[in-house]
Residue frames as qw, qx, qy, qz and C-alpha x, y, z in Angstrom:
[[0.052, 0.460, 0.539, 0.704, 176.25, 41.12, 14.01],
 [0.110, 0.044, 0.350, -0.929, 174.51, 44.15, 15.42],
 [0.000, 0.485, 0.872, 0.073, 170.83, 43.74, 16.12],
 [0.049, -0.901, -0.432, 0.011, 169.92, 47.32, 16.87],
 [0.415, 0.413, -0.054, 0.809, 171.29, 50.81, 16.32],
 [0.394, -0.813, -0.176, -0.391, 169.22, 52.25, 19.15],
 [0.169, 0.566, -0.587, 0.553, 171.47, 53.47, 21.97],
 [0.614, -0.378, 0.400, -0.566, 169.21, 51.83, 24.55],
 [0.968, 0.089, -0.116, -0.204, 169.58, 48.35, 23.08],
 [0.760, -0.398, 0.440, 0.266, 172.16, 45.68, 23.65],
 [0.152, 0.743, -0.447, -0.475, 174.98, 45.99, 21.15],
 [0.178, 0.328, -0.878, -0.298, 175.21, 42.40, 19.96],
 [0.770, -0.100, -0.395, -0.492, 172.93, 39.52, 19.18],
 [0.604, 0.026, -0.747, 0.276, 174.89, 37.20, 21.46],
 [0.010, -0.079, 0.539, -0.838, 174.19, 39.47, 24.43],
 [0.591, -0.058, -0.028, -0.804, 170.49, 39.54, 23.67],
 [0.787, -0.006, -0.569, -0.238, 170.24, 35.76, 23.21],
 [0.471, 0.053, -0.736, 0.484, 172.23, 35.01, 26.36],
 [0.160, -0.059, 0.418, -0.892, 169.89, 37.34, 28.24],
 [0.345, 0.321, 0.815, -0.337, 166.82, 35.39, 27.21],
 [0.446, 0.534, -0.087, -0.713, 165.75, 37.13, 24.01],
 [0.822, 0.231, 0.519, -0.040, 164.44, 34.81, 21.30],
 [0.473, -0.115, 0.535, 0.691, 166.55, 36.49, 18.61],
 [0.216, 0.633, 0.598, 0.441, 163.59, 38.01, 16.78],
 [0.203, -0.936, -0.257, 0.128, 163.57, 41.05, 19.05],
 [0.477, 0.671, -0.134, 0.552, 165.82, 44.00, 18.43],
 [0.470, -0.089, -0.517, 0.710, 166.20, 44.63, 22.15],
 [0.141, -0.689, -0.481, 0.524, 165.14, 47.43, 24.43],
 [0.019, 0.623, -0.048, -0.781, 163.88, 50.50, 22.68],
 [0.076, -0.041, 0.751, 0.654, 163.15, 48.95, 19.27],
 [0.497, 0.227, 0.120, -0.829, 159.89, 49.59, 17.50],
 [0.532, 0.220, -0.625, -0.526, 159.55, 46.65, 15.09],
 [0.769, -0.155, -0.606, -0.133, 159.43, 43.48, 17.20],
 [0.234, -0.605, 0.491, -0.581, 159.41, 44.23, 20.94],
 [0.278, 0.023, -0.935, 0.221, 159.80, 41.43, 23.47],
 [0.506, -0.635, -0.528, -0.248, 156.92, 40.53, 25.73],
 [0.297, -0.861, 0.127, -0.392, 156.84, 42.32, 29.08],
 [0.854, -0.487, 0.157, 0.091, 158.65, 39.62, 31.07],
 [0.806, 0.189, 0.124, 0.547, 161.57, 39.36, 28.63],
 [0.231, 0.760, 0.021, 0.607, 161.75, 43.13, 28.25],
 [0.537, -0.813, 0.079, -0.209, 161.76, 43.51, 32.02],
 [0.887, -0.279, 0.161, 0.330, 164.72, 41.12, 32.28],
 [0.617, 0.439, 0.136, 0.639, 166.61, 42.92, 29.52],
 [0.086, -0.886, -0.044, -0.454, 165.84, 46.26, 31.14],
 [0.692, -0.711, 0.119, 0.024, 167.30, 45.22, 34.49],
 [0.839, -0.082, 0.216, 0.493, 170.47, 43.86, 32.90],
 [0.424, 0.622, 0.168, 0.637, 170.90, 46.88, 30.62],
 [0.238, -0.897, -0.024, -0.373, 170.20, 49.35, 33.39],
 [0.795, -0.557, 0.094, 0.221, 172.60, 47.65, 35.81],
 [0.725, 0.135, 0.197, 0.646, 175.38, 48.04, 33.25],
 [0.175, 0.728, 0.177, 0.639, 174.43, 51.64, 32.47],
 [0.511, -0.841, -0.129, -0.121, 174.04, 52.49, 36.14],
 [0.791, -0.351, 0.050, 0.500, 177.67, 51.64, 36.92],
 [0.488, 0.302, 0.215, 0.790, 178.93, 54.00, 34.23],
 [0.120, -0.788, -0.258, -0.545, 176.50, 56.76, 35.19],
 [0.659, -0.722, -0.157, 0.139, 177.44, 56.53, 38.88],
 [0.685, -0.149, 0.096, 0.707, 181.11, 57.12, 38.03],
 [0.243, 0.488, 0.287, 0.787, 180.22, 60.10, 35.83],
 [0.354, -0.816, -0.297, -0.347, 177.82, 61.63, 38.36],
 [0.711, -0.602, -0.107, 0.347, 180.27, 61.29, 41.22],
 [0.591, 0.069, 0.152, 0.789, 182.89, 62.99, 39.09],
 [0.063, 0.563, 0.265, 0.781, 180.75, 66.04, 38.33],
 [0.510, -0.761, -0.251, -0.313, 179.31, 66.31, 41.85],
 [0.743, -0.623, 0.040, 0.242, 182.56, 65.97, 43.75],
 [0.058, 0.892, -0.429, -0.127, 186.20, 66.91, 43.70],
 [0.752, -0.236, 0.597, 0.148, 187.35, 63.32, 43.20],
 [0.207, 0.510, -0.636, -0.541, 189.32, 62.47, 40.09],
 [0.833, 0.159, -0.326, -0.418, 188.20, 59.64, 37.83],
 [0.554, 0.249, -0.764, 0.217, 190.89, 57.32, 39.20],
 [0.115, -0.159, 0.675, -0.711, 189.88, 58.09, 42.78],
 [0.709, 0.035, 0.084, -0.699, 186.25, 57.34, 41.94],
 [0.793, 0.207, -0.546, -0.175, 187.19, 53.98, 40.42],
 [0.296, 0.241, -0.793, 0.474, 189.22, 53.18, 43.54],
 [0.361, -0.039, 0.529, -0.767, 186.09, 53.87, 45.59],
 [0.185, 0.169, 0.961, 0.116, 184.32, 51.26, 43.41],
 [0.262, -0.158, -0.383, -0.872, 181.69, 53.74, 42.16],
 [0.092, 0.214, 0.861, -0.452, 179.29, 52.95, 44.98],
 [0.114, -0.516, -0.710, -0.466, 175.63, 52.70, 44.02],
 [0.118, -0.232, 0.248, -0.933, 173.86, 55.80, 45.46],
 [0.720, -0.294, -0.262, -0.571, 170.74, 53.67, 45.95],
 [0.824, -0.177, -0.493, 0.215, 172.78, 51.35, 48.17],
 [0.542, -0.404, -0.263, 0.688, 174.93, 53.98, 49.88],
 [0.137, 0.941, 0.264, 0.159, 173.59, 57.56, 49.60],
 [0.583, 0.307, -0.163, 0.735, 176.36, 60.13, 49.28],
 [0.015, 0.134, -0.311, 0.941, 174.61, 62.73, 51.47],
 [0.268, 0.382, 0.674, -0.572, 171.28, 63.65, 53.01],
 [0.218, 0.448, 0.743, 0.446, 168.28, 63.64, 50.66],
 [0.022, 0.563, 0.259, -0.785, 167.34, 67.27, 50.03],
 [0.143, 0.155, -0.551, -0.807, 166.64, 67.25, 46.27],
 [0.618, 0.292, 0.479, -0.551, 163.08, 66.70, 45.03],
 [0.018, 0.096, -0.845, -0.526, 162.22, 64.17, 42.30],
 [0.627, 0.238, 0.252, -0.698, 158.73, 63.95, 40.78],
 [0.342, 0.060, 0.911, 0.221, 157.59, 60.64, 39.32],
 [0.347, 0.288, -0.184, -0.874, 155.74, 62.04, 36.32],
 [0.252, -0.091, -0.914, -0.306, 154.35, 58.61, 35.48],
 [0.220, -0.503, -0.801, 0.239, 151.94, 59.10, 38.40],
 [0.058, -0.261, -0.175, 0.948, 151.62, 62.90, 38.41],
 [0.283, 0.671, 0.670, -0.146, 148.10, 64.27, 37.81],
 [0.340, 0.297, 0.318, 0.834, 149.46, 67.42, 36.21],
 [0.109, -0.221, -0.014, -0.969, 147.25, 70.49, 35.93],
 [0.611, -0.413, -0.471, -0.484, 144.24, 68.55, 37.20],
 [0.519, -0.135, -0.687, 0.491, 145.78, 68.06, 40.64],
 [0.328, -0.842, -0.350, -0.245, 143.68, 69.68, 43.40],
 [0.559, -0.779, 0.098, 0.265, 146.84, 70.27, 45.48],
 [0.709, 0.636, -0.043, 0.302, 149.13, 71.48, 42.72],
 [0.693, -0.406, -0.014, 0.596, 152.76, 71.83, 43.78],
 [0.378, 0.371, 0.260, 0.808, 153.13, 74.48, 41.05],
 [0.242, -0.787, -0.262, -0.503, 150.54, 76.63, 42.81],
 [0.716, -0.669, -0.149, 0.133, 151.95, 75.93, 46.27],
 [0.523, -0.610, 0.296, 0.516, 155.62, 76.54, 45.40],
 [0.645, 0.753, 0.129, 0.003, 155.87, 78.19, 41.96],
 [0.011, 0.878, -0.475, -0.056, 159.51, 79.11, 42.59],
 [0.388, -0.412, 0.824, 0.036, 160.45, 75.42, 42.71],
 [0.467, 0.217, 0.851, 0.101, 158.02, 73.65, 40.34],
 [0.374, 0.416, -0.217, -0.800, 156.41, 74.16, 36.93],
 [0.824, 0.300, 0.433, -0.209, 154.33, 72.20, 34.45],
 [0.404, -0.205, 0.678, 0.578, 156.14, 70.58, 31.53],
 [0.448, 0.477, -0.157, -0.739, 154.98, 71.89, 28.17],
 [0.334, 0.261, -0.834, -0.352, 155.54, 68.44, 26.64],
 [0.306, -0.175, -0.934, 0.062, 153.73, 66.22, 29.16],
 [0.419, -0.609, -0.235, -0.631, 151.63, 68.61, 31.25],
 [0.783, -0.449, -0.389, 0.186, 153.04, 67.06, 34.43],
 [0.289, -0.945, 0.146, -0.049, 154.89, 68.88, 37.20],
 [0.811, 0.241, -0.243, 0.474, 158.66, 69.12, 37.33],
 [0.516, -0.734, -0.067, 0.437, 161.15, 70.54, 39.80],
 [0.476, 0.833, 0.005, 0.281, 162.82, 73.58, 38.24],
 [0.150, 0.708, -0.502, 0.473, 165.34, 74.19, 41.00],
 [0.787, -0.265, -0.520, 0.197, 166.85, 72.38, 43.97],
 [0.368, 0.162, -0.426, 0.810, 168.24, 73.44, 47.32],
 [0.404, -0.468, -0.051, -0.784, 164.93, 74.21, 49.05],
 [0.484, -0.110, -0.840, 0.217, 165.33, 71.71, 51.89],
 [0.146, -0.297, -0.613, 0.718, 164.20, 74.19, 54.54],
 [0.240, -0.070, -0.259, -0.933, 161.51, 75.84, 52.41],
 [0.391, 0.179, 0.713, -0.554, 158.10, 75.41, 54.05],
 [0.632, 0.452, -0.046, -0.628, 156.20, 75.85, 50.78],
 [0.479, 0.390, -0.755, -0.218, 158.20, 73.06, 49.13],
 [0.038, -0.080, 0.933, -0.350, 157.74, 70.81, 52.15],
 [0.516, 0.298, 0.462, -0.657, 153.99, 71.46, 52.05],
 [0.620, 0.457, -0.359, -0.527, 153.85, 70.70, 48.32],
 [0.329, 0.278, -0.902, -0.015, 155.63, 67.37, 48.82],
 [0.148, 0.046, 0.851, -0.503, 153.49, 66.45, 51.81],
 [0.531, 0.371, 0.326, -0.689, 150.18, 67.31, 50.12],
 [0.300, 0.305, -0.716, -0.552, 150.80, 65.41, 46.86],
 [0.799, -0.019, 0.221, -0.559, 147.65, 63.22, 46.50],
 [0.940, 0.265, -0.200, -0.076, 149.50, 60.51, 44.59],
 [0.676, -0.630, 0.336, 0.184, 152.69, 60.61, 46.67],
 [0.828, 0.447, 0.128, 0.315, 154.80, 61.03, 43.55],
 [0.157, 0.874, -0.287, 0.360, 157.18, 63.61, 45.03],
 [0.912, -0.293, -0.162, 0.238, 160.26, 62.27, 46.77],
 [0.181, -0.908, 0.377, 0.034, 163.29, 63.62, 48.57],
 [0.954, 0.150, 0.026, 0.257, 166.45, 62.10, 47.07],
 [0.508, -0.570, 0.253, 0.595, 170.18, 62.79, 46.87],
 [0.278, 0.726, -0.299, -0.554, 171.69, 64.61, 43.86],
 [0.020, -0.307, 0.898, 0.315, 173.15, 61.37, 42.44],
 [0.299, 0.330, 0.883, -0.148, 169.86, 59.53, 42.85],
 [0.366, 0.710, 0.260, -0.543, 167.92, 62.39, 41.25],
 [0.200, 0.600, -0.541, -0.555, 170.12, 62.50, 38.14],
 [0.056, -0.081, 0.977, 0.191, 169.75, 58.76, 37.60],
 [0.288, 0.483, 0.765, -0.313, 165.99, 58.77, 38.24],
 [0.331, 0.716, 0.024, -0.615, 165.46, 61.72, 35.88],
 [0.130, 0.440, -0.741, -0.489, 167.43, 59.97, 33.15],
 [0.117, 0.154, 0.981, 0.030, 165.36, 56.80, 33.54],
 [0.299, 0.614, 0.529, -0.503, 162.13, 58.84, 33.63],
 [0.275, 0.639, -0.287, -0.659, 163.01, 60.65, 30.40],
 [0.071, 0.211, -0.906, -0.360, 163.67, 57.32, 28.67],
 [0.199, 0.373, 0.881, -0.213, 160.26, 56.05, 29.83],
 [0.301, 0.691, 0.277, -0.596, 158.42, 59.14, 28.60],
 [0.232, 0.590, -0.499, -0.591, 160.15, 58.87, 25.20],
 [0.231, -0.061, 0.959, 0.155, 159.35, 55.19, 24.64],
 [0.439, 0.072, -0.384, -0.809, 156.71, 54.49, 21.95],
 [0.607, -0.168, -0.743, -0.225, 155.40, 51.26, 23.50],
 [0.707, -0.637, -0.228, -0.207, 153.98, 50.04, 26.83],
 [0.302, 0.559, -0.547, 0.545, 156.37, 51.01, 29.62],
 [0.753, -0.566, -0.072, -0.328, 154.79, 49.23, 32.59],
 [0.907, -0.121, -0.197, 0.353, 157.93, 47.17, 33.26],
 [0.438, 0.386, -0.165, 0.795, 160.13, 50.25, 33.09],
 [0.338, -0.651, 0.006, -0.679, 157.75, 52.20, 35.35],
 [0.876, -0.454, -0.152, -0.063, 157.83, 49.40, 37.93],
 [0.778, 0.070, -0.197, 0.593, 161.63, 49.46, 37.84],
 [0.100, 0.562, -0.095, 0.816, 161.61, 53.24, 38.37],
 [0.621, -0.625, -0.057, -0.469, 159.30, 52.80, 41.36],
 [0.920, -0.250, -0.213, 0.216, 161.54, 50.10, 42.82],
 [0.541, 0.283, -0.204, 0.765, 164.51, 52.49, 42.70],
 [0.227, -0.623, 0.026, -0.748, 162.44, 55.18, 44.43],
 [0.826, -0.507, -0.139, -0.206, 161.44, 52.77, 47.20],
 [0.852, -0.034, -0.213, 0.477, 165.05, 51.67, 47.61],
 [0.285, 0.464, -0.146, 0.826, 166.25, 55.28, 47.76],
 [0.471, -0.650, -0.035, -0.596, 163.64, 56.20, 50.36],
 [0.905, -0.384, -0.179, 0.041, 164.62, 53.26, 52.55],
 [0.753, 0.055, -0.163, 0.636, 168.37, 53.90, 52.38],
 [0.105, 0.583, -0.041, 0.804, 167.97, 57.67, 52.73],
 [0.624, -0.667, -0.088, -0.396, 166.05, 57.17, 55.97],
 [0.909, -0.318, -0.089, 0.254, 168.97, 55.12, 57.28],
 [0.551, 0.561, -0.149, 0.599, 171.62, 57.63, 56.25],
 [0.553, -0.763, -0.147, 0.300, 173.76, 59.05, 59.01],
 [0.260, 0.928, -0.217, 0.153, 176.02, 62.05, 58.58],
 [0.797, 0.154, -0.386, 0.439, 179.66, 60.96, 58.89],
 [0.533, -0.815, -0.111, 0.200, 181.12, 61.95, 62.24],
 [0.276, 0.881, -0.319, 0.211, 183.99, 64.41, 62.24],
 [0.839, -0.002, -0.373, 0.396, 187.32, 62.92, 63.18],
 [0.461, -0.859, -0.054, 0.217, 188.88, 64.45, 66.30],
 [0.380, 0.847, -0.307, 0.209, 191.86, 66.68, 65.66],
 [0.893, -0.331, -0.007, 0.304, 195.14, 65.13, 66.66],
 [0.150, 0.937, -0.298, 0.107, 198.28, 67.17, 67.26],
 [0.899, 0.075, -0.255, 0.349, 201.82, 65.80, 67.28],
 [0.152, 0.708, -0.296, 0.623, 203.17, 68.86, 69.02],
 [0.530, -0.177, -0.670, 0.489, 204.62, 68.41, 72.49],
 [0.313, -0.776, -0.152, -0.526, 202.73, 70.21, 75.20],
 [0.377, 0.133, -0.641, 0.655, 204.51, 71.15, 78.41],
 [0.462, -0.676, -0.500, -0.281, 201.86, 71.03, 81.12],
 [0.621, -0.508, -0.316, 0.506, 204.27, 72.26, 83.78]]
C-alpha cells in the first residue's frame, strides 16, 4: 500500500518501516505527520543515496559522449568520490547566503556571473565557465560566510537539485542542510586531490629503418 504520493517519499510502506519509520509518517516531504529529525535524517540519506545513483547516470549522459550502456559499464561513479574533471563551476549554498545584506556582495563584484534570486533574495550563479575570471575569484574569496564553492559540473547539478528541494520544503530542514554541507565538504576534499589524467604516449606499429 502506498504511503505517500509525494515524489520525494519512499514508494511503499514496507520500505519506510524497514528504514526505521514508525509507520505513522508519510515519509520524506510529507506535510501531515513528519518524522522527528533523527528518523528523517536516516530516511533522507537512504532516499538520496538511491536517487544519487540514478542522477549520476543521467548527468554523465548529458555531460559526456558516453552512451547509457557505456555509463552503466563504468558503474556510474559518484562524482563526490571521483570527480570527473577539475572544479571550475561555482555553487552557492543559499542556506547560508546573506543575500542583499552582504557587505561583500558577489552580485556587485561580478554581476556578469551572479544575481539575486527573486524568490529567496539570495545570490545565485547565472553562468559558468569563469574559472580564470579575477572578479569571480575575488567574489568567491571574499564571501563572509564561505558559502561559495568551486565544484565540477556533475557535483553542481546534484547540489543544486538538493538545494532546490530544501528551499521548497515546508518544514524544518536542518537535517537536509547538514547533508548538503557534508556533500560540499566531500567535494572540496576530493576536488583538491584531483589530478588531470596523463596523456598516453603515442605508439606506432610502423617499421622505421634507421639506416
